[in-house]
C-alpha positions as a Markdown table, in Angstrom:
| # | Residue | x | y | z |
|---|---|---|---|---|
| 1 | Met | 74.2 | 95.3 | 89.1 |
| 2 | Ser | 71.0 | 96.3 | 90.8 |
| 3 | Gly | 69.4 | 99.6 | 90.2 |
| 4 | His | 70.9 | 100.7 | 93.7 |
| 5 | Glu | 74.6 | 100.2 | 92.7 |
| 6 | Lys | 76.6 | 102.7 | 91.0 |
| 7 | Glu | 78.7 | 101.9 | 88.1 |
| 8 | Ile | 82.4 | 102.2 | 89.4 |
| 9 | Leu | 84.0 | 103.5 | 86.1 |
| 10 | Thr | 82.0 | 104.2 | 83.0 |
| 11 | Lys | 83.6 | 103.8 | 79.5 |
| 12 | Glu | 83.6 | 107.6 | 79.1 |
| 13 | Lys | 85.3 | 108.1 | 82.5 |
| 14 | His | 87.7 | 105.3 | 81.7 |
| 15 | Asp | 88.6 | 106.9 | 78.3 |
| 16 | Ala | 89.1 | 110.1 | 79.9 |
| 17 | Leu | 91.6 | 108.5 | 82.2 |
| 18 | Val | 93.7 | 107.1 | 79.5 |
| 19 | Leu | 93.8 | 110.3 | 77.7 |
| 20 | Gly | 94.6 | 112.1 | 80.8 |
| 21 | Ala | 97.3 | 109.8 | 81.7 |
| 22 | Asn | 98.7 | 110.2 | 78.2 |
| 23 | Leu | 98.5 | 114.0 | 78.5 |
| 24 | Leu | 100.4 | 114.1 | 81.9 |
| 25 | Ile | 103.2 | 111.9 | 80.5 |
| 26 | Glu | 103.9 | 114.3 | 77.8 |
| 27 | Glu | 103.8 | 117.2 | 80.1 |
| 28 | Leu | 106.0 | 115.4 | 82.7 |
| 29 | Phe | 108.5 | 114.6 | 79.8 |
| 30 | Lys | 108.8 | 118.0 | 78.9 |
| 31 | Asp | 109.3 | 119.1 | 82.6 |
| 32 | Leu | 111.9 | 116.7 | 82.5 |
| 33 | Val | 113.8 | 118.1 | 79.5 |
| 34 | Arg | 113.4 | 121.6 | 81.4 |
| 35 | Ile | 115.2 | 120.2 | 84.7 |
| 36 | Glu | 117.8 | 118.4 | 82.7 |
| 37 | Lys | 118.5 | 121.8 | 80.9 |
| 38 | Gly | 118.9 | 123.4 | 84.4 |
| 39 | Glu | 115.6 | 125.4 | 84.2 |
| 40 | Ser | 113.9 | 125.9 | 87.5 |
| 41 | Ile | 111.0 | 123.9 | 88.8 |
| 42 | Ser | 108.9 | 126.9 | 88.6 |
| 43 | Asp | 109.0 | 126.5 | 84.9 |
| 44 | Cys | 107.5 | 123.0 | 85.2 |
| 45 | Asp | 103.9 | 122.9 | 84.8 |
| 46 | Ala | 103.1 | 119.6 | 85.6 |
| 47 | Leu | 105.4 | 119.2 | 88.3 |
| 48 | Gln | 104.1 | 122.4 | 90.0 |
| 49 | Asp | 100.5 | 121.1 | 89.6 |
| 50 | Tyr | 100.9 | 117.6 | 90.7 |
| 51 | Leu | 103.8 | 117.3 | 93.2 |
| 52 | Pro | 104.0 | 119.3 | 96.6 |
| 53 | Ser | 105.9 | 122.6 | 96.1 |
| 54 | Gln | 107.7 | 122.5 | 99.5 |
| 55 | Phe | 109.8 | 119.4 | 98.4 |
| 56 | Arg | 111.0 | 121.3 | 95.2 |
| 57 | His | 114.6 | 120.6 | 96.1 |
| 58 | Tyr | 114.0 | 116.9 | 95.7 |
| 59 | Tyr | 112.9 | 117.1 | 92.1 |
| 60 | Thr | 116.1 | 116.1 | 90.4 |
| 61 | Gly | 116.0 | 114.3 | 87.0 |
| 62 | Leu | 116.1 | 111.1 | 88.5 |
| 63 | Phe | 113.4 | 111.9 | 90.7 |
| 64 | Val | 111.1 | 113.1 | 88.0 |
| 65 | Thr | 112.0 | 110.1 | 85.8 |
| 66 | Lys | 111.0 | 107.8 | 88.6 |
| 67 | Phe | 107.7 | 109.5 | 89.1 |
| 68 | Ile | 107.2 | 109.5 | 85.2 |
| 69 | Val | 107.6 | 105.7 | 85.7 |
| 70 | Cys | 104.9 | 105.6 | 88.3 |
| 71 | Val | 102.6 | 107.6 | 86.0 |
| 72 | Val | 103.2 | 105.3 | 83.2 |
| 73 | Arg | 102.6 | 102.2 | 85.5 |
| 74 | Met | 99.4 | 103.6 | 86.6 |
| 75 | Ala | 98.4 | 104.6 | 83.1 |
| 76 | Asp | 98.9 | 100.7 | 82.2 |
| 77 | Arg | 97.0 | 99.6 | 85.1 |
| 78 | Ile | 94.1 | 102.0 | 84.3 |
| 79 | Ala | 93.9 | 100.7 | 80.9 |
| 80 | Thr | 93.4 | 97.1 | 81.9 |
| 81 | Trp | 91.7 | 97.8 | 85.2 |
| 82 | Glu | 88.8 | 95.4 | 86.1 |
| 83 | Asp | 88.7 | 95.7 | 90.1 |
| 84 | Gly | 91.0 | 96.1 | 92.8 |
| 85 | Thr | 93.8 | 98.3 | 94.2 |
| 86 | Ile | 96.0 | 99.9 | 91.6 |
| 87 | Pro | 98.8 | 101.9 | 93.6 |
| 88 | Ala | 101.6 | 100.4 | 95.2 |
| 89 | Ser | 103.5 | 103.3 | 96.8 |
| 90 | Thr | 102.8 | 107.0 | 97.8 |
| 91 | Ala | 104.2 | 108.1 | 94.4 |
| 92 | Glu | 102.0 | 105.9 | 92.4 |
| 93 | Asn | 99.0 | 107.4 | 94.6 |
| 94 | Met | 100.1 | 110.8 | 93.6 |
| 95 | Ala | 100.4 | 109.6 | 89.9 |
| 96 | Leu | 96.6 | 108.3 | 90.3 |
| 97 | Gly | 95.3 | 111.4 | 91.6 |
| 98 | Ala | 97.3 | 113.5 | 89.0 |
| 99 | Ile | 95.7 | 111.4 | 86.3 |
| 100 | Ile | 92.2 | 111.7 | 87.8 |
| 101 | Asp | 92.8 | 115.4 | 87.8 |
| 102 | Lys | 93.7 | 115.4 | 84.0 |
| 103 | Ala | 90.6 | 113.3 | 83.2 |
| 104 | Lys | 88.2 | 115.7 | 85.1 |
| 105 | Ile | 89.6 | 118.6 | 83.0 |
| 106 | Lys | 89.1 | 116.5 | 79.8 |
| 107 | Leu | 85.5 | 115.6 | 80.8 |
| 108 | Glu | 84.7 | 119.3 | 81.7 |
| 109 | Leu | 86.2 | 120.5 | 78.4 |
| 110 | Lys | 83.9 | 117.9 | 76.7 |
| 111 | Ala | 80.8 | 119.0 | 78.6 |
| 112 | Asp | 81.5 | 122.6 | 77.8 |
| 113 | Lys | 82.1 | 121.7 | 73.9 |
| 114 | Asn | 79.0 | 119.7 | 73.8 |
| 115 | Gly | 76.6 | 121.4 | 76.2 |
| 116 | Tyr | 75.6 | 118.7 | 78.0 |
| 117 | Pro | 76.6 | 117.5 | 81.6 |
| 118 | Val | 79.2 | 114.9 | 82.1 |
| 119 | Asp | 79.9 | 112.9 | 85.1 |
| 120 | Met | 83.2 | 113.9 | 86.4 |
| 121 | Asp | 82.8 | 112.2 | 89.8 |
| 122 | Tyr | 85.8 | 109.7 | 90.6 |
| 123 | Asp | 85.2 | 109.3 | 94.2 |
| 124 | Leu | 83.9 | 105.7 | 94.0 |
| 125 | Phe | 86.7 | 104.8 | 91.7 |
| 126 | Glu | 89.4 | 106.2 | 94.0 |
| 127 | Asp | 87.7 | 104.5 | 97.0 |
| 128 | Val | 88.0 | 101.2 | 95.2 |
| 129 | Val | 91.5 | 101.3 | 93.8 |
| 130 | Ser | 93.3 | 103.6 | 96.1 |
| 131 | Pro | 94.3 | 102.0 | 99.7 |
| 132 | Asp | 94.6 | 105.6 | 101.2 |
| 133 | Leu | 94.8 | 109.2 | 100.2 |
| 134 | Asp | 97.5 | 110.3 | 102.7 |
| 135 | Tyr | 99.4 | 111.9 | 100.3 |
| 136 | Ala | 96.9 | 114.7 | 99.8 |
| 137 | Ile | 97.7 | 116.2 | 103.0 |
| 138 | Leu | 101.1 | 117.2 | 101.7 |
| 139 | Phe | 99.3 | 119.8 | 99.3 |
| 140 | Asp | 97.6 | 121.4 | 102.1 |
| 141 | Pro | 100.0 | 124.0 | 103.6 |
| 142 | Lys | 98.4 | 123.7 | 107.1 |
| 143 | Tyr | 99.8 | 120.4 | 107.3 |
| 144 | Asp | 103.6 | 121.5 | 106.1 |
| 145 | Gly | 106.1 | 119.5 | 108.0 |
| 146 | Ile | 103.7 | 116.4 | 109.0 |
| 147 | Glu | 106.2 | 114.2 | 107.1 |
| 148 | Asp | 108.6 | 114.9 | 109.9 |
| 149 | Thr | 106.1 | 114.1 | 112.6 |
| 150 | Gln | 106.0 | 110.9 | 115.0 |
| 151 | Glu | 102.5 | 110.6 | 114.2 |
| 152 | Ala | 103.2 | 110.2 | 110.6 |
| 153 | Glu | 105.9 | 107.8 | 111.3 |
| 154 | Tyr | 103.9 | 105.7 | 113.7 |
| 155 | Met | 101.1 | 105.5 | 111.3 |
| 156 | Gly | 103.2 | 104.1 | 108.4 |
| 157 | Met | 102.6 | 107.3 | 106.3 |
| 158 | Ala | 105.4 | 107.4 | 103.6 |
| 159 | Leu | 105.2 | 111.4 | 103.4 |
| 160 | Lys | 109.0 | 112.1 | 102.9 |
| 161 | Pro | 109.9 | 112.4 | 99.1 |
| 162 | Pro | 112.6 | 109.5 | 99.5 |
| 163 | Glu | 110.0 | 107.2 | 100.6 |
| 164 | Trp | 107.4 | 108.1 | 97.9 |
| 165 | Phe | 108.7 | 105.3 | 95.8 |
| 166 | Glu | 109.0 | 102.4 | 98.6 |
| 167 | Pro | 106.5 | 99.6 | 98.3 |
| 168 | Ile | 103.7 | 100.0 | 100.8 |
| 169 | Tyr | 100.6 | 98.1 | 99.1 |
| 170 | Gly | 102.4 | 95.9 | 96.5 |
| 171 | Asp | 105.4 | 95.5 | 94.5 |
| 172 | Val | 106.6 | 98.9 | 92.8 |
| 173 | His | 108.3 | 98.8 | 89.5 |
| 174 | Pro | 112.1 | 98.0 | 89.8 |
| 175 | Tyr | 113.3 | 101.2 | 88.2 |
| 176 | Val | 111.6 | 103.2 | 91.1 |
| 177 | Lys | 113.3 | 100.9 | 94.0 |
| 178 | Asp | 115.5 | 102.4 | 96.6 |
| 179 | Asp | 118.4 | 104.4 | 94.9 |
| 180 | Pro | 120.9 | 106.3 | 97.1 |
| 181 | Lys | 121.0 | 108.9 | 94.5 |
| 182 | Leu | 117.7 | 110.5 | 95.6 |
């Protein structure tokens, strides 16, 4: 690597991603238990933080289980990542984004605890591993309803919740493939 190139993923940031993924998986399982008990989505911390709120009515036990599979798949791919694209679907892109957010929180806590700055910039990593960040507009209220527009359909943006698990960039895990129960 020349002096002008930036390392895509330092060991510290990689370790934070793995830890962040593990924490997210634990939180999502807790949320799944709440949903299965009939509790409100508003009682589910991770779901509220990492899935667009306007689609709450889609977040059934099966839906959340499929999202957990996506998070686990992203965690595995991060753990063994050396180069190239990671996510294969919109849900996997969301899972990756959630893992990165968790990693940033862990790094920020580490910096606060140790009193020295920590690099929390994952932009270059996201540019390399993620084919697009279309899903991010679902979290912005000014784009509410974009999933139903002709533009989104024309551009091939899988923004409707039933489409989130469909393969776009590669094969998805067999568990999340199309299921009429969603």
